[in-house]
N, C-alpha and C positions, 0 to 999 in steps of 0.2 A: 532629316528623318533617318537617313542611312546610318547615322552615328548613334541612334537611339539604342539599338540592340546591344552593341558593344559596351556602351556606358552602363546599361541596366545589368549586363552580365558582370561587369567589373564591380558594381555596387553590391550585387549578391555575393560575390566571392569575398569582397572586403568585409561584409557583414559576417559571413560565416567564419572568417579567420579572426575577427575581432571579438567574437562572442562564442568561444569553443563550448561544445556540449560537455557539461560537467557531471551529468547523471541526474538521477532523481533527487530533487531537493525538497519536494513536498508530495502530497498525494493527489494533487489536481490532475495530473495526466492519467491517473488510474480511475478517476470518477466515471461513472456510468458504464464502466467496463468490468470492474472488479469489486468484490467486497473485501474488506480489510480487517485483519485482527492485529492489534498492536498490544504487546505485552511490555510493560515498562518496569525496568529494574527489578525483575523477578529474582528469587533466590537461587533457583536451579534451572538456568536457561537450557541446559542440554536435555533435561527431562521434558521440557516443552517441545523442543525440536523433535524428540523421539515421538511424542504424542501427535504432533503434526504429521510426521512421516508415517506413522501407523494409520493415520486417517486420510492419507493422500487421495484416495478415490473420492471420498466424501468432499474433501476440500476442492478438488478439481471440479467435481460435479456442481458445486456451488460457486465456482469461480472466485476462490478466496486466495488472496496474497497475505502472508503473515510477516510481521516484523517483530523481533524481540530486541528491544533497545536496552543496552547495557551501558555502563559508564563510558567505555571507549570504543564500543563496537555495535554493529547492528547485524543480527543473524536474520536471514530471510530466505524465502523461496522465490523472491523476485529475481528474474533472470538478468536484469540490466545492472548498470553501475549506480551505486548510491553516492550521492554528492556529499561533500564534507559538511554542508550545513543542514543536512536532513534531520538529524536528531534535534538541533535547535528549533528548526521550523515546526517539527511535530510537537515538541513541548510548548511552543508558543501558541499553536492553534488549538491544541486539545487539553492543555493544562493537566497532564497526567500525573497522578500520585504514584509514589513507589509501590510496586507489586499490583498495580492496576492492569487489568486486561480489558480492552474495549473492542467491541464489534462496531465497525463502521460500514454503513450501507453504501450502495452504489452512488447515491446522491451525495456522499461525503459527510453525512451526519452521523453522530454517535447514536447507535441503536440500543446498546446495552453495555453494562460494565460488570466485571467480576473481580473478586480478589483471588480466586483460584480458578484455574482453567477447567471449564465444564463444556467440552465441545458439543456434547449432545444437546445441552441447553441452547448453545449458539445455533446449532443446526435446526433445532425446532423453531427457534425464533426466525431464522432466515426462511425456512420453509412456509411460514405463515405470512410472509411479506407478499404483497400483490405482484411485485415484479417477479419473484421467484415462482409464484403460482403460475404466472403466464409462461415462464421458462419451462416448467414441467409439462404444461399443456402442449407447447410447441415442439 
C-alpha cells in the first residue's frame, strides 16, 4: 500500500509526457462555455477581423469565439494554441462550403449559416436563444 502513491504519481507523469498538449484540435472543449462563429475560406479575411474587432463588446457579451479558416492559417480571438489538425477536424465535422460563415451554439450545433457576415443577424438570433435569454436575466 505504501508503494501505491509513488506508482500512481509515476503513471500520471508518464501519461502527461507521452501525450503532450497540442492545443485546440476541435470545438468540444468550448461547448457549453462559448458560442462560435466560423468563417470558411472567405475572400477578405482581414475585413472580417476588423468587423469582429469593431464588435468586440457585443461579441464578449455573447461569449463568442470566432475562427476564420483560410488555406494555411486560422485567424481567431481564441487565446490558446490551435492544434495542427484543427482545420481538418472542423471541415470533417461541419462540412463547410467556401465563403460560408456559420454560427454554432453553446451545444455545438450549427444554428445559422450565411454567405456574407451579418453580425446583427447573428446577434439577434443569439439573443432569441433560451440560454441567452437566461444569461441576460442573470
